[in-house]
C-alpha positions as CSV (number, residue, x, y, z in Angstrom):
1,M,8.0,-9.0,26.6
2,T,4.9,-8.9,28.8
3,H,1.3,-9.4,27.5
4,D,0.6,-5.7,28.1
5,D,3.6,-4.6,26.1
6,L,2.4,-6.7,23.2
7,K,-1.1,-5.3,23.4
8,T,0.3,-1.7,23.1
9,R,2.2,-2.7,19.9
10,L,-0.6,-4.7,18.1
11,I,-3.3,-2.5,16.8
12,Q,-6.1,-5.0,16.6
13,G,-9.7,-5.1,15.5
14,R,-9.3,-2.6,12.7
15,T,-11.7,-3.4,9.9
16,L,-12.7,-1.5,6.8
17,A,-16.3,-0.4,6.3
18,H,-16.7,-1.8,2.8
19,A,-19.8,-2.1,0.7
20,Y,-20.7,-4.3,-2.3
21,L,-22.9,-3.6,-5.3
22,P,-26.4,-5.3,-5.2
23,E,-26.8,-8.6,-7.1
24,G,-27.1,-8.0,-10.8
25,T,-25.3,-4.7,-10.8
26,F,-21.7,-4.6,-12.0
27,R,-18.9,-2.2,-12.7
28,Q,-17.8,-2.3,-16.3
29,S,-14.2,-2.1,-17.5
30,K,-13.3,0.8,-19.7
31,L,-10.6,-1.1,-21.6
32,S,-11.3,-2.4,-25.0
33,A,-10.9,-6.2,-25.5
34,K,-7.7,-5.7,-27.5
35,H,-6.0,-4.3,-24.4
36,Q,-7.2,-7.1,-22.1
37,R,-5.0,-10.1,-21.4
38,E,-6.4,-13.6,-20.8
39,G,-8.2,-13.8,-17.5
40,Y,-8.7,-10.0,-17.3
41,A,-12.4,-10.2,-16.6
42,Q,-11.9,-12.7,-13.7
43,A,-9.3,-10.4,-12.1
44,F,-11.3,-7.2,-12.6
45,D,-13.2,-5.9,-9.5
46,D,-16.8,-5.5,-10.7
47,T,-18.6,-5.9,-7.4
48,T,-17.0,-3.5,-4.8
49,L,-18.7,-0.1,-4.4
50,W,-16.5,1.3,-1.7
51,Y,-13.6,-0.1,0.4
52,D,-14.0,2.1,3.4
53,A,-16.2,4.9,4.8
54,I,-14.2,7.4,6.8
55,Y,-15.3,10.5,8.7
56,R,-12.7,13.3,8.6
57,D,-12.8,17.1,8.6
58,G,-16.6,17.4,8.4
59,R,-17.2,14.9,5.7
60,V,-17.7,11.2,5.2
61,H,-15.3,9.9,2.5
62,L,-16.3,6.8,0.6
63,I,-13.1,5.5,-1.1
64,C,-14.1,3.5,-4.2
65,P,-12.6,1.7,-7.1
66,K,-13.3,3.8,-10.3
67,L,-17.0,4.2,-10.6
68,N,-17.0,4.0,-14.4
69,N,-20.6,3.2,-15.5
70,L,-21.8,3.4,-11.9
71,K,-21.3,7.1,-11.5
72,A,-24.7,8.2,-12.8
73,G,-26.5,5.7,-10.7
74,V,-24.7,6.9,-7.6
75,Q,-25.5,10.5,-8.4
76,K,-29.2,9.7,-8.9
77,G,-29.3,7.6,-5.7
78,A,-30.3,8.8,-2.2
79,F,-27.7,8.9,0.5
80,S,-28.4,9.1,4.2
81,L,-26.3,9.3,7.3
82,D,-27.9,7.7,10.4
83,G,-31.2,7.9,8.6
84,L,-31.0,11.6,7.7
85,P,-30.9,12.4,4.0
86,V,-27.7,14.0,2.7
87,K,-26.6,15.2,-0.7
88,I,-23.2,14.5,-2.3
89,S,-20.8,17.3,-1.7
90,R,-18.6,16.1,-4.6
91,I,-17.2,13.1,-6.3
92,R,-13.4,13.4,-6.6
93,Q,-12.1,11.4,-9.6
94,F,-8.6,10.0,-9.8
95,Y,-6.7,7.6,-12.1
96,R,-7.5,4.4,-10.2
97,H,-9.9,5.4,-7.5
98,D,-12.8,7.8,-6.8
99,I,-13.9,9.4,-3.5
100,I,-17.5,10.3,-2.8
101,E,-17.8,13.0,-0.1
102,L,-20.9,13.6,2.1
103,P,-21.2,16.5,4.5
104,S,-21.7,15.8,8.2
105,T,-21.1,17.8,11.4
106,T,-20.4,14.7,13.4
107,C,-19.2,11.2,12.7
108,P,-22.3,9.1,11.9
109,A,-22.6,5.4,12.7
110,E,-23.9,4.3,9.3
111,V,-24.1,5.4,5.7
112,R,-26.8,4.2,3.3
113,L,-27.3,4.6,-0.4
114,K,-30.6,3.7,-2.1
115,A,-29.6,3.1,-5.7
116,F,-29.6,0.4,-8.4
117,G,-32.9,-0.9,-7.0
118,A,-31.5,-1.8,-3.6
119,T,-30.2,-0.3,-0.3
120,I,-26.4,-0.4,0.2
121,A,-25.1,0.3,3.7
122,S,-22.0,0.2,5.8
123,T,-20.7,1.5,9.1
124,V,-18.5,4.7,9.1
125,N,-15.1,4.8,10.7
126,P,-13.7,7.8,12.4
127,E,-10.2,9.2,11.7
128,E,-7.7,7.5,14.1
129,T,-4.4,9.2,14.1
130,E,-3.2,8.5,17.7
131,P,-1.6,5.0,17.1
132,F,0.9,6.4,14.5
133,K,1.4,9.9,15.9
134,G,5.0,10.9,15.5
135,L,6.1,7.5,14.2
136,N,8.2,6.5,11.2
137,T,5.7,4.2,9.4
138,A,5.8,1.9,6.4
139,L,2.9,0.6,4.3
140,C,2.9,-2.8,2.5
141,L,0.3,-4.8,0.6
142,S,1.1,-8.5,0.8
143,K,-0.4,-11.9,-0.1
144,D,1.1,-15.2,1.0
145,N,4.6,-13.8,1.3
146,D,6.8,-16.0,3.5
147,L,6.6,-14.8,7.1
148,R,10.4,-14.7,7.2
149,W,10.4,-12.3,4.3
150,I,8.0,-10.0,6.1
151,T,9.9,-10.0,9.4
152,D,13.3,-9.6,7.6
153,F,11.8,-6.6,5.7
154,A,10.8,-5.1,9.0
155,R,14.1,-5.8,10.7
156,F,16.1,-4.2,7.9
157,H,14.1,-1.0,8.0
158,V,14.1,-0.9,11.8
159,K,17.9,-1.1,11.8
160,M,18.7,1.0,8.8
161,H,16.0,3.7,9.1
162,G,14.5,3.7,12.5
163,L,11.2,2.2,11.3
164,E,8.8,2.2,14.2
165,A,5.4,1.2,12.7
166,L,4.3,-1.2,10.0
167,V,0.9,-1.4,8.4
168,L,0.5,-4.6,6.5
169,M,-2.6,-5.0,4.2
170,D,-3.1,-8.7,3.7
171,N,-4.7,-9.4,0.3
172,G,-6.4,-12.7,1.1
173,S,-3.5,-14.9,2.1
174,T,-4.3,-18.6,2.3
175,C,-1.0,-19.9,3.8
176,Y,-1.5,-18.4,7.2
177,S,-3.9,-16.2,9.3
178,L,-3.7,-12.5,10.3
179,L,-2.8,-13.7,13.8
180,D,0.2,-15.6,12.3
181,I,1.5,-12.3,10.7
182,E,1.0,-10.4,14.0
183,D,2.8,-13.1,15.9
184,A,5.8,-13.0,13.5
185,L,6.0,-9.2,13.5
186,S,5.8,-9.1,17.3
187,L,9.3,-10.7,17.4
188,T,10.7,-7.6,15.8
189,D,11.5,-4.2,17.4
190,L,8.5,-2.4,15.9
191,K,6.6,-0.1,18.2
192,R,3.3,-0.4,16.4
193,I,2.0,-3.3,14.2
194,M,-1.3,-3.2,12.3
195,V,-2.4,-6.0,10.0
196,I,-5.6,-5.4,8.0
197,S,-7.6,-7.9,6.0
198,T,-8.1,-6.5,2.4
199,P,-9.3,-9.6,0.6
200,W,-10.6,-7.9,-2.6
201,K,-9.4,-8.5,-6.1
202,Y,-5.9,-7.0,-6.6
203,G,-6.8,-6.1,-10.2
204,P,-5.9,-7.3,-13.7
205,R,-2.9,-6.4,-15.8
206,G,-3.8,-4.9,-19.2
207,R,-1.7,-4.7,-22.3
208,A,0.5,-1.7,-22.8
209,P,0.0,1.2,-22.3
210,Y,-2.8,0.1,-19.9
211,A,-0.9,-2.4,-17.7
212,R,-2.1,-0.8,-14.4
213,T,-5.1,1.2,-15.5
214,E,-7.7,-1.0,-13.6
215,K,-5.6,-2.2,-10.7
216,Y,-7.7,-0.3,-8.3
217,L,-7.0,-1.9,-4.9
218,Q,-3.5,-0.8,-3.9
219,T,-4.0,2.9,-4.7
220,A,-7.4,3.0,-3.1
221,L,-6.1,1.3,0.1
222,F,-3.2,3.8,0.3
223,N,-5.7,6.6,0.4
224,V,-7.8,4.8,3.0
225,L,-4.7,4.7,5.2
226,R,-3.9,8.3,4.4
227,L,-7.3,9.6,5.3
228,R,-8.0,7.4,8.3
229,W,-4.7,6.8,10.2
230,M,-1.6,8.5,8.7
231,R,-2.2,12.3,9.1
232,E,0.0,12.6,12.2
233,A,2.7,10.0,11.4
234,R,6.2,11.5,11.4
235,A,6.8,10.2,7.9
236,V,5.3,7.4,5.7
237,L,7.2,5.0,3.4
238,S,5.5,3.2,0.5
239,C,7.6,0.0,-0.1
240,D,6.9,-3.6,-0.9
241,V,8.1,-6.6,1.1
242,D,10.7,-7.5,-1.6
243,E,12.2,-4.0,-1.5
244,L,15.0,-2.7,0.8
245,V,15.6,1.0,1.0
246,Y,19.2,2.3,1.3
247,T,20.0,5.9,2.0
248,P,23.7,6.2,3.0
249,G,24.4,8.6,5.9
250,T,20.7,9.2,6.7
251,T,17.3,7.5,6.9
252,I,14.6,7.5,4.3
253,F,12.3,9.3,6.9
254,D,14.8,12.0,7.6
255,L,15.5,12.4,3.9
256,A,11.8,13.0,3.3
257,L,11.4,15.4,6.2
258,K,14.4,17.5,5.0
259,S,13.3,17.5,1.4
260,W,11.4,20.3,-0.2
261,G,7.7,19.7,0.3
262,G,8.4,16.8,2.8
263,F,8.4,14.3,0.0
264,V,11.1,12.2,-1.7
265,R,11.1,9.5,-4.4
266,V,13.9,6.9,-4.7
267,P,14.7,4.7,-7.7
268,G,15.0,1.0,-7.5
269,Y,17.6,-1.4,-8.7
270,W,17.3,-5.2,-9.2
271,R,19.4,-7.4,-7.0
272,Y,19.8,-11.1,-7.6
273,P,20.6,-14.0,-5.2
274,D,24.1,-15.3,-5.0
275,P,24.1,-18.4,-7.3
276,E,25.6,-20.4,-4.4
277,A,22.9,-19.2,-1.8
278,S,21.2,-22.0,0.1
279,D,17.9,-20.1,0.1
280,P,17.8,-17.7,-2.9
281,S,14.5,-16.3,-1.7
282,L,15.9,-14.5,1.3
283,H,16.7,-10.8,1.2
284,S,20.1,-11.6,2.6
285,S,21.0,-13.8,-0.5
286,H,20.5,-10.9,-2.9
287,T,24.1,-9.8,-3.2
288,H,24.5,-9.8,-7.1
289,M,23.5,-7.3,-9.8
290,K,23.5,-6.6,-13.5
291,Q,25.3,-3.5,-14.8
292,S,23.1,-3.0,-17.8
293,E,19.7,-2.9,-16.2
294,K,17.5,0.2,-16.0
295,P,16.2,1.5,-12.7
296,C,12.8,0.2,-11.4
297,P,9.9,2.7,-10.9
298,T,10.4,4.8,-7.8
299,K,9.0,4.3,-4.3
300,W,8.4,7.3,-2.0
301,C,8.3,8.6,1.5
302,I,6.3,11.6,2.7
303,N,5.6,13.8,5.7
304,P,1.7,13.4,5.6
305,S,1.2,16.7,7.5
306,G,3.6,18.6,5.2
307,P,2.8,20.8,2.2
308,L,2.1,17.9,-0.1
309,G,0.0,15.9,2.4
310,G,-3.2,16.6,0.5
311,F,-2.1,14.8,-2.7
312,Q,-3.4,11.3,-3.4
313,W,-1.0,8.5,-2.7
314,D,-0.2,6.2,-5.6
315,T,2.2,3.2,-5.9
316,H,5.1,5.1,-7.4
317,L,4.4,8.8,-6.9
318,L,1.8,11.3,-5.7
319,E,-1.0,11.6,-8.2
320,R,-1.1,14.9,-10.1
321,L,2.0,16.2,-8.5
322,P,3.6,18.8,-10.7
323,L,7.2,18.2,-11.9
324,P,7.6,14.9,-10.0
325,S,11.2,14.5,-11.3
326,L,12.2,17.3,-9.0
327,F,11.5,15.1,-6.0
328,K,13.7,12.2,-7.1
329,S,16.6,11.7,-4.7
330,K,20.2,11.3,-5.8
331,Q,21.1,10.1,-2.3
332,G,18.6,7.2,-1.8
333,K,17.6,4.1,-3.7
334,F,16.1,0.7,-3.0
335,W,17.2,-2.8,-3.8
336,H,14.5,-4.9,-5.5
337,C,15.1,-8.5,-4.5
338,R,14.4,-10.6,-7.6
339,S,13.7,-13.9,-5.9
340,T,11.9,-12.7,-2.8
341,T,8.5,-13.5,-4.4
342,T,5.7,-16.0,-4.5
343,G,5.0,-15.1,-8.1
344,W,1.5,-13.9,-7.3
345,K,2.0,-10.8,-9.4
346,S,4.6,-12.1,-11.9
347,N,6.7,-15.2,-12.5
348,R,10.1,-13.7,-11.9
349,Q,11.5,-16.6,-9.9
350,L,11.5,-19.0,-12.9
351,K,13.5,-16.7,-15.2
352,Q,17.1,-17.7,-15.7
353,Q,19.5,-14.9,-14.8
354,T,22.8,-14.4,-16.6
355,D,25.6,-11.8,-16.5
356,L,25.5,-11.5,-12.7
357,E,28.3,-10.0,-10.8
358,P,28.8,-9.4,-7.0
359,D,27.8,-6.1,-5.6
360,R,30.1,-5.3,-2.6
361,E,28.0,-2.4,-1.2
362,T,24.8,-4.5,-1.1
363,A,26.6,-7.5,0.4
364,E,28.1,-5.4,3.1
365,V,24.9,-3.8,4.1
366,L,22.9,-7.0,4.1
367,A,25.6,-8.8,6.2
368,Q,25.5,-5.9,8.7
369,V,21.7,-6.3,9.2
370,F,21.2,-10.1,8.8
371,N,24.6,-11.5,9.8
372,P,26.1,-9.0,12.3
373,P,29.4,-10.0,13.9
374,A,29.0,-11.6,17.3
């Protein structure tokens, strides 16, 4: 591969136009103390005002964690774009993020907000659809995942689904740099690779039924990507590094494009490493299953320019999508690899697993991808 070839694959220098609250101003949690686990306050993002500022379709979109107690102060504040005063068109409120919309006939260089006794400012990024136009694209949020896991995830979906582009949002990894991730992924057959630094707090886990209520980051970032880069992608898959999608006879991207609305959800099933595996953390080791387990929450794939492209993207579905069960595929699924984890979100690796049995289908597919015949 030549240096020029690599440059066309790596989409570098992409940063988010984020803004923090001024010193002494904080977002407050809406959860009562009885629903907060130990360490909740430390994991809660109380300082980010917006993650990115994006110009699209005549408006600047500020993608924020939930405003909560900050909403009134934002509404009373004074916004300007390149020094010209502007009034809020609307604030769109969703389950785990909010979007402030400001009208503008052109893409401004800067947005400012005078509020909370201070001036808050950031640059504004234009919509950039060209790098992913017409490509089968996957989105992942990752932190300190082994580089082998990341490249194996990419290789599997390239071979099985024709994956062409991968956007990896790095949530503050300390084991390696963004350049290390790019170098690792450059060894795969991906046509486009974009690694973005997203070092903000992932969010706390509350007690049921509020386990994910204030995990703002992932949902907000998905909608940053939706608004800024993904509109002209052929199809977009939401899937974690420890998950492998399997759709016999087709690809997840074709399945989405042929589905009503251009959207499909697939259920997940835990897979466990072979007890004799030399490295149980590798995807290729996960050839065993338990018959009695319930499916994992779904992941999804969408045509972003299709009929449902305007819906907000969430981790397991589209927010406020009517009758979401109608979009659940009977043809596709994903394998959730139990030991492909650093434990940064849960401590699955330390749990003893019993009642395992070999799963021939999974083993054959994994061998086809990771151990093909010479």
